[in-house]
DONU-35542 format. One record per residue (C-alpha): z negated, x, y negated; residue in one letter. Coordinates in pm, whole numbers, plus 50000, padded with zeros to 5 digits. Layout:
<rs>
ZXYa/...
</rs>
This chain:
<rs>
514425194449360m/511975208149103n/509315233749191d/506435208849182h/508165184249413a/509325211249653s/505735222949708s/504205188049735a/502215177550037t/500555145550154t/498805131850460k/500755134150788p/502355105350974h/499875078651077l/501765075951407i/502215111751520a/504555104951813d/508085101451675r/509365077951946e/506385054751906k/506675056251529r/510315045751537e/509485017551780q/506885003851539v/509165007551239y/511994989951424a/509714960351498f/508684956051135f/512224962551013d/513434932951221r/510534911451110l/511034916450738f/514804917650749q/514694883250909q/512174871050653r/514214883350356y/517604875150503g/519014910250475t/519304940550701n/519304964350404r/515534969250368i/512954990650546r/509465004350479v/508555040150568r/505655064050523q/506775094050318l/505705127950449v/508405154750422s/509045174750107r/512465158650065d/510875124250092e/508235133049834l/510915146449600a/512685112749636a/509355095449566l/508935115549247s/512385105449125s/511765069149214a/508435068349033r/509995082648719l/512625055348731r/510265026748819l/507505035948577y/510185041148313g/510785003448336q/507204997448217r/505255003747900k/505235038447752k/501675044147875y/502745046248237y/504645078248174e/501275095048120s/500265087748479l/502525114848615f/504485131848337g/508225131548282n/509445158548521t/507445154048844c/505765121148931a/503415135549194l/499735143249148d/496695157449325e/495705123549465t/498975122049657d/497815152149857r/495115132150033h/496895098450043s/499175079050272y/502355071850073i/504755043450154f/508125033350015a/510295002550039l/513985011050067f/516974989449984h/519785007850157d/518865043850072e/517235036949735q/513475034149691i/512705000849522i/508935000949568g/506055024449639t/502425021049748q/499635046449783r/496675042550021v/493915067449952t/490665077050124p/487815088249899t/487785100049622p/489215068149473h/490795062849133e/488505033349058a/485495056449093a/486625074848780r/486075043648571h/483155025348736i/479585038748744p/478745050849094r/475755027949151e/477724997749035q/480625006249264l/478345012249563l/476554979149506a/479864960549488f/481664977349777a/478724974250013g/477324993050308s/479525020550443g/481385027250120y/483185050450068p/483405064950420q/484905033350571n/487145024150278c/490605032150143v/492005023449803e/495385006649757f/496885018449429s/500085028149249r/501864997149377l/505094993249185i/508284973849254i/511664978149086d/512044951548817k/515704948448913t/514974945149286s/517344921049465p/514474912349704i/511984885949593r/508344891649688n/509214926449809a/505564935949765v/504744916550083d/506674939750314a/505434971150144l/501724963350122a/501434946350462s/503184974750648t/500955000150475a/497904979350560g/498884975850926v/499535012850977l/496305023550808v/494144996850972a/495315004251327l/495775041951311n/492655053651125t/488915047051134h/489025029050797y/487954992650815s/487834981550450h/489794985450129y/489494982149754i/492234976649500t/492374967149135y/494764945848932v/494934929548594k/493214895548628p/496384877148524r/498134891748830l/495384881649071q/497204851049203e/500124872349319r/497874890549565f/496094862049741t/497844871050069q/495674901950096f/492484883550195a/490234895549915f/486534889249952d/485174864449703q/484354877949361g/485594907849168a/484144936348967l/485604938148617h/485964971048433f/488084988248173r/490205019548162i/489925030347797p/493175049847784e/495085019147900r/493784996447625g/491144969547582e/492214946647867h/490064944148178a/490904951648538y/489524933248839a/488434953649141l/488674935349473f/487534944549821k/488334932450170g/488484939150541n/491754955550647l/492194937350977l/491214903850823s/493924909450563a/496464916950839v/495474885251026i/495754863850713d/499074878650611f/500744872750947f/498884839651000k/497494850151336l/494974830351538d/492534857751636c/489524877551523q/489664912951380p/487974927851685e/490804914451904q/493374936551728l/492604967351931t/495944985151881s/499244982051703i/500844971052031d/498424941852052v/499234932551693l/502994933451751m/502644911952062e/500594886251873r/503064886051583i/505974881851825a/504324852251999h/503404837151664s/506994840551543q/508304825051865l/505874796151829a/507104789551477e/510714790251596a/510174764151871v/
</rs>
């Protein structure tokens, strides 16, 4: 473990009680293992220094599969940064190897570095940024044996943040050509287009949405956001929904 990784910190577990946390993880493990037809995957929030060191190694490997530019996001020895310190970090594991990562960040947001403040406030709406998190740094191993692995990673992250924090909305940005891959996340209509000069001339599309609405859409639940009062209520509704589909 290098010195930077060994001293890294991030936000604590969203579910503080270990027994409860493992109960929730076990539920979603079963759900996604059934969906993907394998018992070799799991999603976890990364908190400990050893976990963050593993995250750093995974990011170096995963971003190394992309264009040369992506190496500049973190460097070539430690793929952790200051934003990680105030973020919730999630990883998708296949056996013991990280094959995907996702970062969910309260303000300050990365998008705010590239979009004029007034323009961002007008787009995001009332309550921004106090009620909003940013989903970013989503990356999946190009050699992943799991198709659509992003679903398990992003939905688990969304569930845990939506039902264990006060945040009610989210923003995220993608290249417009990738927009169709993310329709399961219940974006509001419309997008704000902007550029990141150091990444080239292509545009990015910033989307926004309601966290609980996205959870409902993803799991195809028949309820309203205000009815999801706890993670136990959500799991019960998912279980009944799954049973209904099986009948």
